[in-house]
MARMI-853266 format. One record per residue (C-alpha): residue number from 1; residue in three letters; x, y, z. Coordinates in nm, 2 decimals. Layout:
N
seq | type | xx | yy | zz
NUM | Ala | X | Y | Z
...
//
This chain:
345
seq | type | xx | yy | zz
1 | Met | 11.67 | 14.34 | 11.09
2 | Arg | 11.99 | 14.30 | 11.29
3 | Glu | 12.26 | 14.06 | 11.18
4 | Ile | 12.35 | 13.97 | 11.54
5 | Gln | 12.11 | 13.86 | 11.80
6 | His | 12.11 | 13.77 | 12.17
7 | Cys | 12.02 | 13.42 | 12.28
8 | Trp | 12.01 | 13.23 | 12.61
9 | Val | 12.18 | 12.89 | 12.58
10 | Leu | 12.21 | 12.60 | 12.81
11 | Asn | 12.52 | 12.63 | 13.02
12 | His | 12.47 | 12.34 | 13.26
13 | Tyr | 12.18 | 12.12 | 13.38
14 | Ala | 11.98 | 12.21 | 13.69
15 | Ser | 11.99 | 11.94 | 13.96
16 | Asp | 11.80 | 12.11 | 14.25
17 | Lys | 11.69 | 12.47 | 14.30
18 | Leu | 11.78 | 12.71 | 14.02
19 | Arg | 12.11 | 12.88 | 14.08
20 | Gly | 12.09 | 13.14 | 13.80
21 | Thr | 12.39 | 12.99 | 13.62
22 | Glu | 12.20 | 12.73 | 13.42
23 | Leu | 12.19 | 12.96 | 13.11
24 | Arg | 12.43 | 13.21 | 12.96
25 | Leu | 12.35 | 13.50 | 12.73
26 | Val | 12.55 | 13.49 | 12.40
27 | Lys | 12.55 | 13.67 | 12.07
28 | Arg | 12.49 | 13.47 | 11.75
29 | Pro | 12.44 | 13.56 | 11.39
30 | Val | 12.09 | 13.58 | 11.26
31 | Pro | 12.09 | 13.31 | 10.98
32 | Gln | 12.00 | 13.39 | 10.62
33 | Leu | 11.68 | 13.25 | 10.49
34 | Ser | 11.66 | 12.95 | 10.26
35 | Lys | 11.36 | 12.85 | 10.04
36 | Gly | 11.06 | 12.75 | 10.26
37 | Gln | 11.19 | 12.93 | 10.57
38 | Val | 11.06 | 13.22 | 10.76
39 | Leu | 11.22 | 13.47 | 11.00
40 | Val | 11.02 | 13.51 | 11.32
41 | Lys | 11.10 | 13.80 | 11.55
42 | Thr | 11.02 | 13.73 | 11.91
43 | Leu | 10.79 | 13.99 | 12.07
44 | Ile | 10.69 | 13.82 | 12.39
45 | Leu | 10.85 | 13.53 | 12.57
46 | Ser | 10.64 | 13.32 | 12.81
47 | Leu | 10.81 | 13.19 | 13.13
48 | Asp | 10.65 | 12.86 | 13.25
49 | Pro | 10.70 | 12.59 | 13.51
50 | Ser | 10.79 | 12.35 | 13.22
51 | Asn | 11.11 | 12.56 | 13.17
52 | Arg | 11.24 | 12.40 | 13.49
53 | Ile | 11.18 | 12.05 | 13.34
54 | Trp | 11.36 | 12.14 | 13.02
55 | Leu | 11.66 | 12.26 | 13.22
56 | Ser | 11.70 | 11.92 | 13.39
57 | Glu | 11.82 | 11.58 | 13.27
58 | Glu | 11.48 | 11.42 | 13.35
59 | Glu | 11.31 | 11.25 | 13.06
60 | Asp | 11.04 | 11.47 | 12.92
61 | Tyr | 10.78 | 11.48 | 12.64
62 | Leu | 11.02 | 11.67 | 12.42
63 | Pro | 11.38 | 11.59 | 12.32
64 | Gln | 11.63 | 11.68 | 12.58
65 | Leu | 11.82 | 12.00 | 12.54
66 | Gln | 12.19 | 11.97 | 12.50
67 | Ile | 12.46 | 12.20 | 12.64
68 | Gly | 12.49 | 12.50 | 12.41
69 | Asp | 12.14 | 12.47 | 12.27
70 | Val | 11.91 | 12.77 | 12.28
71 | Met | 11.67 | 12.75 | 12.57
72 | Arg | 11.33 | 12.63 | 12.46
73 | Gly | 11.04 | 12.86 | 12.52
74 | Leu | 10.69 | 12.96 | 12.42
75 | Ile | 10.68 | 13.28 | 12.23
76 | Ile | 10.45 | 13.52 | 12.04
77 | Gly | 10.63 | 13.63 | 11.74
78 | Gln | 10.58 | 13.81 | 11.40
79 | Val | 10.71 | 13.70 | 11.07
80 | Glu | 10.97 | 13.96 | 10.96
81 | Gln | 11.09 | 13.79 | 10.64
82 | Ser | 10.94 | 13.50 | 10.45
83 | Cys | 11.06 | 13.26 | 10.18
84 | His | 10.75 | 13.04 | 10.23
85 | Pro | 10.44 | 13.08 | 10.01
86 | Asp | 10.19 | 13.04 | 10.30
87 | Phe | 10.35 | 13.30 | 10.53
88 | Asn | 10.34 | 13.68 | 10.48
89 | Val | 10.54 | 13.95 | 10.65
90 | Gly | 10.34 | 14.06 | 10.95
91 | Asp | 10.18 | 13.72 | 11.03
92 | Tyr | 10.16 | 13.64 | 11.40
93 | Val | 10.26 | 13.30 | 11.54
94 | His | 10.23 | 13.14 | 11.88
95 | Ala | 10.50 | 12.88 | 11.88
96 | Leu | 10.74 | 12.67 | 12.08
97 | Leu | 11.07 | 12.82 | 11.98
98 | Gly | 11.34 | 12.97 | 12.20
99 | Trp | 11.48 | 13.24 | 12.43
100 | Gln | 11.62 | 13.45 | 12.15
101 | Glu | 11.54 | 13.76 | 11.95
102 | Tyr | 11.49 | 13.59 | 11.62
103 | Ala | 11.43 | 13.23 | 11.49
104 | Val | 11.47 | 13.10 | 11.14
105 | Val | 11.23 | 12.80 | 11.10
106 | Asp | 11.09 | 12.59 | 10.82
107 | Gly | 10.74 | 12.72 | 10.75
108 | Asp | 10.61 | 12.37 | 10.71
109 | Thr | 10.70 | 12.30 | 11.08
110 | Leu | 10.49 | 12.59 | 11.21
111 | Thr | 10.18 | 12.37 | 11.26
112 | Ser | 9.96 | 12.26 | 11.55
113 | Met | 10.13 | 11.92 | 11.54
114 | Asn | 10.46 | 12.10 | 11.63
115 | Gly | 10.31 | 12.33 | 11.89
116 | Ala | 10.25 | 12.63 | 11.67
117 | Ile | 9.94 | 12.84 | 11.60
118 | Arg | 9.90 | 13.11 | 11.35
119 | Phe | 9.66 | 13.38 | 11.46
120 | Thr | 9.53 | 13.73 | 11.38
121 | Pro | 9.50 | 13.94 | 11.70
122 | His | 9.16 | 14.09 | 11.75
123 | Pro | 9.19 | 14.47 | 11.70
124 | Glu | 9.03 | 14.54 | 12.04
125 | Ile | 9.25 | 14.30 | 12.24
126 | Pro | 9.61 | 14.37 | 12.35
127 | Leu | 9.87 | 14.14 | 12.21
128 | Asp | 9.99 | 14.03 | 12.56
129 | Ala | 9.64 | 13.87 | 12.62
130 | Tyr | 9.74 | 13.61 | 12.36
131 | Val | 10.02 | 13.48 | 12.58
132 | Ser | 9.80 | 13.43 | 12.89
133 | Ala | 9.42 | 13.43 | 12.88
134 | Leu | 9.41 | 13.37 | 12.51
135 | Gly | 9.73 | 13.16 | 12.49
136 | Leu | 9.84 | 12.82 | 12.62
137 | Thr | 9.74 | 12.89 | 12.98
138 | Gly | 9.39 | 12.98 | 12.89
139 | Trp | 9.36 | 12.70 | 12.64
140 | Thr | 9.50 | 12.46 | 12.91
141 | Ala | 9.23 | 12.57 | 13.16
142 | Tyr | 8.96 | 12.54 | 12.89
143 | Val | 9.05 | 12.19 | 12.78
144 | Gly | 9.12 | 12.07 | 13.13
145 | Leu | 8.78 | 12.17 | 13.25
146 | Lys | 8.57 | 12.08 | 12.95
147 | Glu | 8.75 | 11.78 | 12.80
148 | Ile | 8.93 | 11.62 | 13.09
149 | Gly | 8.72 | 11.73 | 13.40
150 | Gln | 8.39 | 11.73 | 13.21
151 | Leu | 8.28 | 12.01 | 13.44
152 | Asn | 7.90 | 12.05 | 13.48
153 | Pro | 7.70 | 12.35 | 13.60
154 | Ser | 7.68 | 12.36 | 13.98
155 | Asp | 7.98 | 12.12 | 14.02
156 | Asn | 8.21 | 12.19 | 14.31
157 | Leu | 8.54 | 12.30 | 14.15
158 | Met | 8.86 | 12.34 | 14.35
159 | Val | 9.17 | 12.49 | 14.18
160 | Ser | 9.52 | 12.47 | 14.33
161 | Gly | 9.78 | 12.73 | 14.23
162 | Ala | 9.47 | 12.96 | 14.18
163 | Ala | 9.67 | 13.28 | 14.15
164 | Gly | 9.91 | 13.13 | 13.89
165 | Ala | 9.87 | 13.17 | 13.52
166 | Thr | 9.67 | 12.86 | 13.45
167 | Gly | 9.49 | 12.85 | 13.79
168 | Leu | 9.37 | 13.20 | 13.75
169 | Met | 9.21 | 13.10 | 13.41
170 | Ala | 9.07 | 12.78 | 13.55
171 | Cys | 8.89 | 12.98 | 13.83
172 | Gln | 8.74 | 13.22 | 13.58
173 | Leu | 8.63 | 12.96 | 13.33
174 | Gly | 8.48 | 12.76 | 13.61
175 | Lys | 8.26 | 13.06 | 13.69
176 | Val | 8.17 | 13.11 | 13.32
177 | Met | 8.07 | 12.74 | 13.32
178 | Asp | 7.84 | 12.80 | 13.62
179 | Ala | 8.04 | 12.59 | 13.87
180 | Arg | 8.10 | 12.68 | 14.24
181 | Val | 8.47 | 12.77 | 14.26
182 | Val | 8.71 | 12.78 | 14.54
183 | Gly | 9.08 | 12.86 | 14.48
184 | Ile | 9.39 | 12.77 | 14.68
185 | Ala | 9.66 | 13.03 | 14.68
186 | Gly | 9.95 | 13.15 | 14.90
187 | Gly | 9.89 | 13.47 | 15.10
188 | Glu | 9.60 | 13.68 | 15.21
189 | Glu | 9.65 | 13.94 | 14.93
190 | Lys | 9.63 | 13.68 | 14.66
191 | Cys | 9.32 | 13.52 | 14.81
192 | His | 9.15 | 13.85 | 14.85
193 | Trp | 9.23 | 13.94 | 14.49
194 | Leu | 9.08 | 13.62 | 14.36
195 | Glu | 8.75 | 13.67 | 14.54
196 | Ala | 8.72 | 14.05 | 14.49
197 | Asn | 8.84 | 14.06 | 14.12
198 | Leu | 8.74 | 13.72 | 13.98
199 | Gly | 8.42 | 13.67 | 14.19
200 | Ile | 8.50 | 13.31 | 14.29
201 | Asp | 8.30 | 13.16 | 14.58
202 | Gly | 8.58 | 13.13 | 14.82
203 | Ser | 8.96 | 13.08 | 14.87
204 | Ile | 9.20 | 12.89 | 15.10
205 | Asp | 9.53 | 13.04 | 15.20
206 | Tyr | 9.75 | 12.74 | 15.22
207 | Lys | 10.03 | 12.94 | 15.40
208 | Thr | 9.81 | 13.00 | 15.71
209 | Thr | 9.58 | 12.71 | 15.73
210 | Asp | 9.66 | 12.46 | 16.00
211 | Asn | 9.50 | 12.16 | 15.82
212 | Leu | 9.46 | 12.19 | 15.44
213 | Ser | 9.23 | 11.88 | 15.42
214 | Glu | 9.00 | 12.03 | 15.69
215 | Ser | 8.99 | 12.36 | 15.51
216 | Met | 8.89 | 12.19 | 15.19
217 | Ala | 8.61 | 12.00 | 15.38
218 | Arg | 8.48 | 12.33 | 15.51
219 | Ala | 8.48 | 12.48 | 15.17
220 | Phe | 8.29 | 12.19 | 15.01
221 | Pro | 8.12 | 11.97 | 15.27
222 | Asp | 7.96 | 11.76 | 15.00
223 | Gly | 8.29 | 11.69 | 14.84
224 | Ile | 8.49 | 11.82 | 14.54
225 | Asp | 8.35 | 11.72 | 14.20
226 | Val | 8.65 | 11.85 | 14.00
227 | Phe | 8.99 | 11.92 | 14.14
228 | Phe | 9.21 | 12.12 | 13.89
229 | Asp | 9.56 | 12.06 | 14.02
230 | Asn | 9.86 | 12.27 | 13.93
231 | Val | 10.06 | 12.19 | 14.24
232 | Gly | 10.06 | 11.82 | 14.33
233 | Gly | 10.23 | 11.69 | 14.64
234 | Thr | 10.06 | 11.74 | 14.98
235 | Met | 9.79 | 11.95 | 14.81
236 | Leu | 9.69 | 11.66 | 14.59
237 | Asp | 9.68 | 11.43 | 14.89
238 | Ala | 9.45 | 11.66 | 15.08
239 | Ala | 9.22 | 11.69 | 14.78
240 | Leu | 9.20 | 11.31 | 14.75
241 | Glu | 9.06 | 11.30 | 15.10
242 | Asn | 8.78 | 11.54 | 15.00
243 | Met | 8.67 | 11.42 | 14.66
244 | Ala | 8.31 | 11.34 | 14.60
245 | Ile | 8.21 | 11.00 | 14.47
246 | Gly | 8.27 | 11.00 | 14.09
247 | Gly | 8.50 | 11.30 | 14.12
248 | Arg | 8.75 | 11.40 | 13.85
249 | Ile | 9.11 | 11.51 | 13.91
250 | Val | 9.26 | 11.72 | 13.63
251 | Val | 9.64 | 11.71 | 13.65
252 | Ser | 9.76 | 12.02 | 13.48
253 | Gly | 10.09 | 12.05 | 13.66
254 | Ser | 10.29 | 11.96 | 13.97
255 | Ile | 10.49 | 12.28 | 14.04
256 | Ser | 10.56 | 12.18 | 14.40
257 | Gln | 10.78 | 11.90 | 14.27
258 | Tyr | 10.97 | 12.06 | 13.98
259 | Gln | 11.24 | 12.22 | 14.20
260 | Lys | 11.32 | 11.87 | 14.33
261 | Leu | 11.39 | 11.71 | 13.99
262 | Gly | 11.73 | 11.55 | 13.99
263 | Asp | 11.69 | 11.40 | 14.34
264 | Arg | 11.41 | 11.15 | 14.34
265 | Ser | 11.45 | 11.10 | 14.72
266 | Gln | 11.31 | 11.45 | 14.77
267 | Leu | 10.99 | 11.39 | 14.56
268 | Tyr | 10.67 | 11.37 | 14.76
269 | Gly | 10.50 | 11.03 | 14.75
270 | Val | 10.12 | 11.06 | 14.73
271 | Gln | 9.96 | 10.85 | 15.01
272 | Asn | 9.58 | 10.86 | 14.95
273 | Thr | 9.56 | 10.69 | 14.61
274 | His | 9.35 | 10.41 | 14.77
275 | Leu | 9.06 | 10.66 | 14.78
276 | Met | 9.05 | 10.65 | 14.40
277 | Val | 8.90 | 10.31 | 14.43
278 | Thr | 8.65 | 10.36 | 14.71
279 | Arg | 8.53 | 10.69 | 14.57
280 | Arg | 8.54 | 10.58 | 14.21
281 | Leu | 8.77 | 10.87 | 14.10
282 | Arg | 8.93 | 10.95 | 13.77
283 | Met | 9.27 | 11.12 | 13.76
284 | Glu | 9.41 | 11.23 | 13.42
285 | Gly | 9.70 | 11.43 | 13.31
286 | Tyr | 9.72 | 11.60 | 12.98
287 | Leu | 9.93 | 11.83 | 12.76
288 | Ile | 9.76 | 12.12 | 12.57
289 | Leu | 10.00 | 12.04 | 12.28
290 | Asp | 9.78 | 11.74 | 12.21
291 | Tyr | 9.47 | 11.96 | 12.16
292 | Leu | 9.61 | 12.25 | 11.95
293 | Asp | 9.40 | 12.13 | 11.65
294 | Gln | 9.10 | 12.25 | 11.85
295 | Ile | 9.22 | 12.61 | 11.90
296 | Asp | 9.06 | 12.75 | 11.59
297 | Lys | 8.72 | 12.67 | 11.76
298 | Ile | 8.82 | 12.76 | 12.12
299 | Leu | 9.00 | 13.09 | 12.05
300 | Pro | 8.70 | 13.29 | 11.91
301 | Glu | 8.48 | 13.18 | 12.20
302 | Met | 8.74 | 13.29 | 12.45
303 | Glu | 8.81 | 13.62 | 12.27
304 | Gln | 8.44 | 13.70 | 12.30
305 | Trp | 8.44 | 13.62 | 12.67
306 | Leu | 8.73 | 13.86 | 12.72
307 | Leu | 8.55 | 14.13 | 12.52
308 | Asp | 8.24 | 14.07 | 12.73
309 | Lys | 8.45 | 14.10 | 13.05
310 | Lys | 8.35 | 13.75 | 13.15
311 | Ile | 8.72 | 13.67 | 13.19
312 | Gln | 9.02 | 13.89 | 13.24
313 | Tyr | 9.40 | 13.84 | 13.25
314 | Lys | 9.68 | 13.95 | 13.47
315 | Asn | 10.04 | 13.94 | 13.36
316 | Thr | 10.36 | 14.01 | 13.55
317 | Glu | 10.58 | 14.18 | 13.30
318 | Val | 10.96 | 14.18 | 13.29
319 | Ile | 11.12 | 14.40 | 13.02
320 | Gly | 11.42 | 14.28 | 12.82
321 | Leu | 11.54 | 13.94 | 12.71
322 | Gln | 11.85 | 13.99 | 12.92
323 | Asn | 11.64 | 13.96 | 13.24
324 | Ala | 11.48 | 13.63 | 13.15
325 | Gln | 11.71 | 13.40 | 13.36
326 | Lys | 11.69 | 13.63 | 13.66
327 | Ala | 11.30 | 13.63 | 13.64
328 | Leu | 11.26 | 13.25 | 13.60
329 | Pro | 11.28 | 13.16 | 13.98
330 | Arg | 10.98 | 13.39 | 14.04
331 | Leu | 10.76 | 13.11 | 13.91
332 | Phe | 10.85 | 12.90 | 14.22
333 | Ser | 10.87 | 13.17 | 14.48
334 | Gly | 10.52 | 13.30 | 14.46
335 | Gln | 10.64 | 13.65 | 14.37
336 | Asn | 10.41 | 13.69 | 14.07
337 | Thr | 10.04 | 13.67 | 14.01
338 | Gly | 9.91 | 13.55 | 13.68
339 | Lys | 10.13 | 13.50 | 13.38
340 | Leu | 10.51 | 13.58 | 13.40
341 | Ile | 10.62 | 13.72 | 13.06
342 | Ile | 10.93 | 13.88 | 12.91
343 | Lys | 10.86 | 14.16 | 12.67
344 | Ile | 11.15 | 14.18 | 12.42
345 | Glu | 11.29 | 14.52 | 12.36
//
């Protein structure tokens, strides 16, 4: 174990689009362990749209980061030293820790209540699957469809941000659950990939369509039963116009708005909420952090689906913690398909 580690710390808050100066890379000592603590070595860092929220001064579901704090992030790590009776060297954790090489944490805090899961990787499954298909993005899609959307066989399911990490999983799980699935993505290549590789029933390229609402209507003339939304904004408005009576809108994210945080005048105001009344719609947002106590039951089922090739995963890998800040804007530029991750050297 090294005595000095690299960490990304908050340099200043983001007020509009990311400038690449919000974080700075520093060297800090690796703290010594005290009784009840464990040393977790970061193996994989997940880059997520929520990172943009954590960089802002907007109120969030977690305490606001302060200048100089280590940037918050979801990681897969391995216990390298333990002074806690319930943790052994070699244990794997999926936890909300930080953009750093090592973290010293109280073992008692590594619980589902605090966003942490201890797991044993399946010997036939690569570790990086547990940061995408078998990690928070996969679990988010599973809970969103089953718990929030109450997806039924033969339902019409439309997924926005379908080539993104969570959308890609929502499309696949929708097919596993016998729904009819149409994904919305940006660009012909992504749309073709979704249909050819994931076997969904259709796709909409939002970059080339003249009228998104009309494209949705052509895809599902009888209306959308479940809209799994990762994007928000105008895409949500178009979906509201095409929901079937009794439809459910699962709000997983609103990535089209995150880069506008800090200037509320730039945020999009949804116009079609009156249709929620006439079509008897239900729209519900959720955080997977509230459902982590269910992962022990969800994960084995999803592992088997992966082994049976009913689902697959696609990661965009960046090597080296030093490249994390430079990679983050790719979440909002459409330059990656699937999960954007940093593999720590």
